[in-house]
Rosetta silent file (secondary structure, phi, psi, omega in degrees, C-alpha in Angstrom):
SEQUENCE: MRFVDDLYALYKDQLTGDEDDAVIIVSGVLQELSRAELLELVSQLDRDELFQMVGRYLVDRLREKIDREGTGSPTIPEYGGEVH
SCORE:     score description
SCORE:     0.000 S_00000001
   1 L     0.000  133.452 -168.761  -11.455    6.634   -8.102 S_00000001
   2 H   -58.764  -36.491 -175.075  -12.975   10.058   -7.809 S_00000001
   3 H   -60.654  -46.066 -173.146  -10.947   10.875   -4.527 S_00000001
   4 H   -63.570  -42.311  177.472   -7.768   10.343   -6.350 S_00000001
   5 H   -58.132  -47.404  178.652   -8.951   12.518   -9.235 S_00000001
   6 H   -61.422  -39.915  174.051   -9.902   15.230   -6.800 S_00000001
   7 H   -65.897  -41.029  176.100   -6.624   15.103   -5.027 S_00000001
   8 H   -60.002  -52.157 -178.954   -4.776   15.371   -8.366 S_00000001
   9 H   -61.248  -34.087 -177.518   -6.824   18.367   -9.383 S_00000001
  10 H   -76.427  -32.269 -175.768   -6.256   20.111   -6.137 S_00000001
  11 H  -114.096    5.310 -172.562   -2.494   19.552   -6.063 S_00000001
  12 H   -54.375  -40.602 -176.304   -1.451   19.210   -9.714 S_00000001
  13 H   -68.660  -19.884 -175.469    0.185   22.654   -9.831 S_00000001
  14 H   -98.777  -12.264 -173.727    2.369   21.699   -6.750 S_00000001
  15 L   -81.649  147.226 -178.181    3.566   18.379   -7.992 S_00000001
  16 L  -110.332   -9.117 -175.466    7.147   17.918   -9.109 S_00000001
  17 L    92.568    0.247 -179.879    6.992   14.420  -10.562 S_00000001
  18 L   -86.418  140.379  176.632    8.868   12.975   -7.562 S_00000001
  19 H   -60.613  -28.946  179.394    7.171    9.908   -5.942 S_00000001
  20 H   -53.627  -38.388 -171.491    7.613   11.758   -2.540 S_00000001
  21 H   -57.937  -49.618 -177.143    4.929   14.151   -3.769 S_00000001
  22 H   -61.472  -44.480 -178.495    2.157   11.451   -3.653 S_00000001
  23 H   -60.276  -44.126 -177.702    3.367   10.105   -0.259 S_00000001
  24 H   -64.359  -43.947 -179.035    3.349   13.540    1.292 S_00000001
  25 H   -71.197  -48.823 -172.997   -0.043   14.501   -0.068 S_00000001
  26 H   -67.079  -36.413  177.836   -1.761   11.264    0.771 S_00000001
  27 H   -58.811  -50.473 -174.975   -0.168   11.095    4.187 S_00000001
  28 H   -63.860  -39.842 -179.493   -1.318   14.613    4.949 S_00000001
  29 H   -71.529  -49.953  176.369   -4.832   14.094    3.758 S_00000001
  30 H   -52.997  -39.450  179.454   -5.321   10.723    5.554 S_00000001
  31 H   -58.574  -34.602  176.103   -4.247   12.116    8.759 S_00000001
  32 H   -73.016  -17.280 -169.633   -7.070   14.506    8.569 S_00000001
  33 L   -90.830  140.421  175.085   -9.774   11.969    7.846 S_00000001
  34 L   -81.148  165.087  179.121  -11.769   10.229   10.607 S_00000001
  35 H   -56.262  -38.979  175.892  -12.180    6.390   10.637 S_00000001
  36 H   -60.295  -44.351 -177.185  -15.800    6.897    9.225 S_00000001
  37 H   -64.740  -45.781 -175.975  -14.433    9.014    6.437 S_00000001
  38 H   -67.309  -43.676  177.812  -11.747    6.487    5.561 S_00000001
  39 H   -59.961  -40.166 -179.304  -14.387    3.598    5.581 S_00000001
  40 H   -66.231  -40.772  176.608  -16.546    5.756    3.295 S_00000001
  41 H   -63.435  -31.828 -174.796  -13.679    6.081    0.811 S_00000001
  42 H   -72.386  -41.424 -179.246  -13.083    2.372    0.951 S_00000001
  43 H   -59.708  -22.875 -173.472  -16.753    1.760    0.293 S_00000001
  44 L   -87.335   -6.550 -179.447  -16.645    3.569   -2.851 S_00000001
  45 L   -71.071  148.776  171.558  -13.982    1.218   -4.430 S_00000001
  46 L   -84.113  174.606 -173.379  -15.038   -1.251   -6.983 S_00000001
  47 H   -64.242  -32.424 -178.755  -13.888   -4.911   -6.413 S_00000001
  48 H   -71.104  -37.499  176.650  -10.716   -4.621   -8.429 S_00000001
  49 H   -59.811  -50.060  173.398   -9.733   -1.438   -6.597 S_00000001
  50 H   -53.074  -50.171  179.772  -10.400   -3.092   -3.205 S_00000001
  51 H   -63.371  -40.554  176.569   -8.477   -6.087   -4.245 S_00000001
  52 H   -61.976  -47.810 -178.914   -5.461   -4.016   -5.315 S_00000001
  53 H   -65.476  -47.875  174.264   -5.455   -2.060   -2.128 S_00000001
  54 H   -69.325  -30.618  175.833   -5.805   -4.916    0.309 S_00000001
  55 H   -67.591  -45.832 -179.349   -3.496   -6.992   -1.772 S_00000001
  56 H   -66.446  -35.682  179.978   -0.739   -4.286   -1.770 S_00000001
  57 H   -66.488  -52.509 -176.866   -1.212   -3.714    2.098 S_00000001
  58 H   -62.248  -42.860  174.045   -0.853   -7.473    2.774 S_00000001
  59 H   -46.666  -55.999 -178.336    2.084   -7.873    0.447 S_00000001
  60 H   -58.113  -47.230  175.662    3.760   -4.966    2.197 S_00000001
  61 H   -66.243  -37.588  172.167    3.101   -6.294    5.765 S_00000001
  62 H   -59.794  -41.352 -172.583    4.359   -9.788    4.798 S_00000001
  63 H   -70.338  -32.005  179.226    7.539   -8.392    3.422 S_00000001
  64 H   -63.710  -45.045 -178.307    8.069   -6.363    6.632 S_00000001
  65 H   -60.000  -42.781 -179.072    7.408   -9.484    8.644 S_00000001
  66 H   -69.416  -40.330 -176.177    9.926  -11.548    6.639 S_00000001
  67 H   -65.422  -40.052 -174.382   12.565   -8.687    6.944 S_00000001
  68 H   -74.574  -48.432 -171.662   11.939   -8.521   10.733 S_00000001
  69 H  -103.702  -10.184 -178.834   11.692  -12.259   11.469 S_00000001
  70 L    78.371 -168.105 -168.255   13.318  -13.876    8.469 S_00000001
  71 L  -117.690  176.000  175.817   12.184  -17.028    6.634 S_00000001
  72 L   -75.681 -166.410 -171.522   12.078  -20.674    7.607 S_00000001
  73 L   -63.440  128.281  173.043   14.927  -23.101    7.165 S_00000001
  74 L   -66.191  144.679 -177.137   16.533  -22.599    3.754 S_00000001
  75 E  -122.567  153.467  179.289   16.460  -25.570    1.289 S_00000001
  76 E   -95.070  114.454 -170.311   18.618  -26.618   -1.557 S_00000001
  77 L   -53.059  -41.425  178.228   16.173  -26.645   -4.492 S_00000001
  78 L   -61.160  -33.911 -178.581   17.661  -29.653   -6.231 S_00000001
  79 L  -104.533  -25.606 -174.699   17.367  -31.898   -3.093 S_00000001
  80 L    65.663   12.801  178.147   14.596  -30.280   -1.144 S_00000001
  81 E  -101.434  172.917 -174.094   16.432  -30.940    2.018 S_00000001
  82 E   -77.597  148.559  173.439   17.359  -28.576    4.772 S_00000001
  83 L   -95.563  124.781 -170.932   20.647  -26.788    4.674 S_00000001
  84 L  -108.271    0.000    0.000   22.723  -27.302    7.866 S_00000001
């Protein structure tokens, strides 16, 4: 994605290799973009990039929901029955 390439070119001399670098840069840039600008970025994604982005977002939200609300009744795999 060209936007990522542009971000890298702009900030590469300030990167330390720490994962937090990417989080800080992306968070800062996204906060400055309007909804229309964000949608324009998304419209530039090819199908695979869009799939990855939406997929990661949904997995992250589902994990948060599971952490917050838990899972259903646990089962014993051999028997398939509920654990009481």
